[in-house]
C-alpha angles and dihedrals in degrees: 000000000000118000116254140185119238124199113186131195116193125199120186123198130184131205106241089201103054105004102244113154122215133184132216111198122193118188136188109203117183129172112245095220093041109030092177089068101085139165123199108193126181120198133187120203142170108240111178143312133241090206138059091212134079098026088151086069093064097084092041090053094044091052088051092049090045091053093049091046094049092048091048094050099043092047086061094044093246103115118072100171144340112245145136091249109152135207088248091056089049090054092046091051094048090053092046092055094039112025092182088072091069113107115241 
């Protein structure tokens, strides 16, 4: 796989009601040998909780954050689709389209 540079921005948010902590992770991944080949993934994750109560709320809150995040990104023209596309899949796809990018 070709080497790439990853710049990551982390945003953490906490439910004031029950204390669950979530993360929004924005990356910029660009190939070192072809900086025009770029992936901008955005991930949402449950990180931890400050409470032992209301764990049933985690999925409900994540859906609410996900809806807000999708609306925010699409309103700015940043989100193309919601997938499970990984950085590894990105690198494989880049090499498939441009085999010269593969490291010897």
